[in-house]
Structures are given as structure tokens and as C-alpha cells.
N, C-alpha and C positions, 0 to 999 in steps of 0.2 A: 254064913258065904256072903247073904245079900248085908247083914250087918259086919261085915269083915271090909267089902267094896267101899260101902257110906263112910266108914272111920277111916280110910286108907287114901278115896280116889280125895282128887282135887274139886273142892266143893263147888270150883263155879260149872263143875259138867252140868249138876241136878239140875242148875235154870234151863240148861240150853232146851232149845227145841227142836225139836228134826226136822230138818227139811221137807217140803213136800213139794216131789216132782210133778211133771204131767203122766198121767198112767201110761205105760208102756202100753204098744202096740199089741207085742206078742203075749201081753196079761189079760190084753182082755180077749183076745183071741184064745187063750185056757180059759178063762172064767166061762165065758159065754158060748163058743163054739163059732163065731163068729167070725168068718174070713175076711170079707169087704168092709174095711176099717179104713176112716182117716182121722188121723190125727193133727187137733187144732188148739193145743194147751200148750205147746212149750216154747212156742215162738219162730220155732226153726223155718229154714227158709222151703217153701212147697216146690221149689226148682232144683232142690236137690246142690249138692258141692258144683263149685266150680269146675268145667270142666278142665282147666287147665292144671289150673293141682289133683284131679283124677290121673293125668297124664303124667307128672311130676313124680306122683308116690307108685305107679306102678314104675318107672324108672327106677326107683332108689329100693324098691321089692330086694332084689338082691343082695343089699349089703345090711339086711335088718340080724343079723349075726355080729353086727358089729355096736359099738358102743356109740351112742350120738354123739356131738358135738356138745359138750356140757356150757360153752358158753353162747351155743345160738348163733356162731357171729354172722353168719351169711345172711341168716334172717333179720338179725339186728342191723347188717349193713342196707339192706333192701329197704326196715324200715325210717331207717334216717333216710337214705333217699328220696322216699316218699314224703316224710314230712319235714323233712328238710331241718333238723335235731341231729345233735351228735351221739352218735351209737353206744358212748357211755350213758348216754343220758334214757335209756330205753331197758326196757325190762322183761323177761318173757317168765310164761308160768304156764300150768299144767290148768288152761283156762283160768279167767277172771277168777275164779272163787278159790284158785290156788294163790293168788296175788293178794286177795284182798286179805287172806290168811295170813302171806308172808306181812306185808303194809302191818297188822295188829301188832303179830308178832317181834317185827322190830322197833316200833314203837309205843303201841300202847301198853302201859301200868297199873299195876293195880290201883282202884280207886280215881286213877283218871276219868274225865268227862269226856262221851261221842256224842256228838249231836247228828239225828236224823230225820228223815220225815217218819211222819205215819198213816198211812202204810207206804210202806217202800219194801227193797230188797231186800228179804231176811237174811240175809249171810251178812250185815251190817252190825244184824243185833247179834248175831251166832258168834261172829271175829271178836268183839269187843268182849261180852261176856264169857267168853273163854278165858279171856286173857285179866280177867278182875275188873273191868271199869261199866262205869256206870252209864246205864242209858239214859239219853235224855228225847225223846220223840215229843215231835212237833207236827201238829194235825194241820194236815194236808187242808187248803184255803182254795174253793173251790176246785177241788181234785189238783192241785199246782200247791209243792213246796212254797212255804210261807217265809221268805228270806227272812223277812224283819223278823218275824219269830223267833228264827234262829239267830238273830244278832243278839236278842232281848235277853235269849237264854245263855248267852256265853257268862262265862265265870272262869276265876283266876287257874282252875282246873280242867280246864276244856283243851283236851291235846288236840283231838282233831272232827272232823265235819266230815259227812259223805253226804256229796249229791248226785243223785240219780237221774238223769235230763240224757233225754226221755227219762221220765216215774214210770217204773213197773209196782204198782200194775192199771196206773190212771193213763197212761201213754201222751202224760201231758210237759209243757214244755218251758223251760226258764227264759225267758229272752235276753239280748244283750244290754239294753240300759240295766235292768233288773240287778244280773250279774257282774255287771261293772258296779256300779253303787253297793251293792253287797262286798266287794273285793277291797273297795276302798275305805270300808268301816271293818271288815273285820279285822281282828288284830296279827301281824303278820307270823306268831309267833303259833299258832295254829296251823295244822296241818290240813287242808285242803283237799279230797280225793273226789275229783271229776269222773263218776261213772258212765262212761257215752256209749254202754252197749247196742244201743240202736240210731248211734249219727248216721249212719249211713242211709236211714229212712227217711230224715228228716226231711220236710217239703221246705219248710220254712225259712224265710233271707235271715231270719230276727236270730238264729241259733247262737250263742255265744263262741267265740272265739278263744276258748276254755287254753290255748296252748299258747298265746299268747303270754299267758302267766309263765308257764314255762321257762319261755325265751326270755321273759324279765326277772327270772331269779325267784322269784316269789318261792314257797312251800307248797307247793301244789302238784299233785299227781292225777295224773288224765290216763283213765283204761279203760281200750278199748279190747272187742273182741272178734274173733272167726268164727264163733257159734251161728251167728245171726244171720248176716245178708252173703255169709263166701260159701255159708251149707260146709261146715267145717265141725257142726256140734260133736262129734261122737271122737276127732283128733285132739278135742282139749286145747284150744290153743289162744291164749289170752296175754295183751302188752298192755304195758304203763310206759307213760313219759312223764318225768320229773327232773329233776337239778339232779347235776351227778353224784351231790354228797346222799343225798336221799336213794338213789339207785345204789351207790353199794353199800350202804348200810340196810337195804333189803336182800340183797345177793349176799350176804352174810349170813342170814338164816334160810336158807334155799337150799333143798337137796340136790345134790349132784343128779345128770341126766335128768331133767326135770321134766324135759320137754321131750318125745319119741324123736327119731331121726325122720320116719315117712311123716309127723306131723310139721318139723319143722320145713320139709320138703314140700308140702303141700301147702301151707301156711304162705312159703315165700312166691308160689309158682301164683297163689289165690290176689296176690298184692298186684298185680300184672293182669289180671279178669278183665276187666274194665268192660266189655260186654257182656258178660252175669252177671254184674253190680247193676249195670242200665237197664237190663231184663228185669232184674228182679225190683228194681224200686220200681221201674214202671207197671207191673204186674199189682206191688203193691197198690200202687195209688190208683189203680184201678177197681182193685178191690176193695179198698175203703169207699170209694163211692158208691159202688153197686148194696154193699151191706149198709149203706145210712144211708139211702132211698130204702132199701126195704124195711129196716130197723120203723123206720119212720109210718112205712105204711101200716109196719105189723101194731104199732104205739107202744114203740120202746124206747126208755130215752138208753141216750148213750153217751160217751164220754169222747169228744173229736178225740185222735190220736196223731203224733208225729212220729209212731216207730210200726212195726207191724200188727200188733191187736186190738181189738179194741175192750173198752172194759163196758157193759152194758147189761142194765139195770133189768129181770125176768118177772120182777116179780111176786114169783114165787122164791119157797124156800130153794136156795139155789143148789142144796143136796138133791133135790128132788127132780129139779132138771138135766144136772148131772146124770144122773143115773137111766132120768128116760131117754135122754139121745143118747148115753152110752148103750142104749136094747136096740138104739138103730144104724150101729157103730161108729158113732159121732163121740169123740173124745174131745172137750171141753176141760177148763179149769174152773173150778168153782173160787167163789171170793170170801168167803167168811173166815177163812181165816186171816186176809186182809181187814178186817171189819165191816164187810159189805155182804148182808147174808142173802140177799135176794139177785147176786150179780155174778156174772160169771166172765170171765175172760175169754177171747174166740180171737185166736192166730187168724189174721187175714190167709186166704189158701188161694189155690185156682180158680178159675171161673164154673169149673164143675165141683168143686171143694164148699166153693162161698153156699152157690143153689143150694146144695144137698143140705148145708149148714140150715139154712133159710127153711128150706121145706119140711124138714124135719122139728125145729124149732117151734113152728108152725103146728104140726102135729102135737106138740108134747102142752103146747098152750091152752090148743081145744081138748087135750084130757083133762088136764087138772081144772080148767073153767065147771069143768062138770061136777 
């Protein structure tokens, strides 16, 4: 049977690497019998979902027997008003993951070249390989995407460039000037995908206005999500803004009713919840400063971040650190699969979570030093 699958399946699927998610809380409870667990691995909002979204979802519950609006009309209209962009230039997906896959299905052909950072969000490689593309990986410089390296890698076969900004797992950001210079030099017939999942957490005033390129009619796709600061990760709502023609092409490969009705209602309401966003931003800012001070005190190197997570070099095998923290009811993300065997990625949590993480990390480091 295995030989049959090898012969009949698309050969591209055998190159794929499975996505490694943060370990679920319920799984840790089952495996270790621990009840008091904090998850600081998947960059979820520790404050939880937008209260306005919760109200809207509750109100929409009686209608779950109906199929949802396949065009996401109200949500598109809300996003159009929020960003001052025509609704026909907005695409809604079942999370940003689906959007990335739809973008690949619509535009990437076998043997096209696709460029992205190394390391970065693993879905860029996944969706490219499944379409038979050649992946060109540009190593980070100072934990940041090397845009000049990207330009040097461009060939006549280059179809698409993925730019994760801020980058995952490093949390670093490309600034306005570097991005502008890059956009002035990159060929117009290459599709540039700006994945800005963490944009609401950015504090730097130098963050580039990627939507300006959409307004200019450039072949640019700007992807954002409700999974992070809005706290709606379980609902799976991502959206992208681009030209009307690119949006239309992507929607031709989209499954009907891809975004459920409760998700649409919650996402639309969350967009208006400025208080929740402001509170989440402030909590993240204060949490980062606390963790920076504590990492410095402990003697750990870290990367200054523009997101809601921090890449930290623990000086030991990250899998060992992960297992020891897990025994203490703390879930973090190992970064060996990103190419950093001694690093972990920590989501900024509530003050009590951050303090517990530091206490647990100190205990683990003392044990590993013995």
C-alpha cells in the first residue's frame, strides 16, 4: 500500500515538512497530569478575545443552522471602512494559513521560484513546495531579512517574494526606508506578499506603510489576522488586501463558505474594539520590558522584538529546556527547527505568567548547570 501511494501521489507532497504548532494545554494535562499550566508558545493574546467579539458571537449563535455569507459581505465592508480600501480588494480566509495556500494555488506554478527568509514562518515553504516551486531561502542578517540579498536572488523565474514583517521567529522589523528602496528596485511582475500578522503590536514609528503599495496598484498582497491581538485564534479569520484583479484570481480557487458565520460576526465586532487593542498593546509593552530586564539579569541573550514574542538564547539544548519547563507547567516554543538549537521563543504573557516563566527558567538553568 505504501508503494502504491508513492507511485500515485503527487511527488511534491513527499518534500513537505509538517507544521509544528505550540503544544496544546490539554495535551500537557493528559501527558503529565498537571492542571496549572500556562502556554507561552503560540503568540496568543493572554487577555483572551475581544469582549465585543464575544458579545457578537453570542448574538449570532441562534443562526448557526444557516450557511454563512460566502462573500463575507459585512466583514469586508467593515474592513474596507477601517482601511479606506475598496471591498473588492479584500479577501477573507479561514486564517492566514488558508490565504497563503490560496495565494499559492492561484499564482505559483511548477518550477517557479519563490523567495523568503531563512528562518521565517514555515507556511511559505509549505505552500510553495506543494505547488512544485523552487524555494530560495535568504539567511537573516542580524536576525532581520536581508532585502539586498533578496534582490540579488531574483531571476526571470522569480514569481513571488514572501516578507514576514515583523518576522517570525525573530520579532525583528523591516523599516520604511529599506522597504521603500526594495520596492523601487524589485521587478513589477513579481508578487510581493507582506505578511503582517503582528502589525498591531509594533511600537516603532518606522514601520513601513505596505498598504501604500496596494493603493498605488502594485502587485502586492498585505496579509493580516484576527488570531493575535484580537484574540480570535480559534475562530480562524485572516484577511488580505491587494489589487482587485489579484483578489478576484485568489477567490476563484477559494472553497465556498470558507469562513463560518460566528467567525465573521466576531471579527467584525472585534475591529471596533479599540479599548481591547490598546489594553493588549500596553500589556505587551510592559511585559517585554520586564522580560528584557530579567533576561539581562540572568545573563541570557535575546532579540529585541516588535511583536508579542521574544527569541531567547538559553545556552543549552532547547529541547532540554522545553522539557524541563513543561514539567513545571510552562509551555514555550523550541527553535531548533528554525536553526537555533539553543533558543526558545516565548510569548509575552500577563505579569504573573512572565514572572512564573522567569522563575521556572532560573530553576531549569540551575539544574542544567549541575
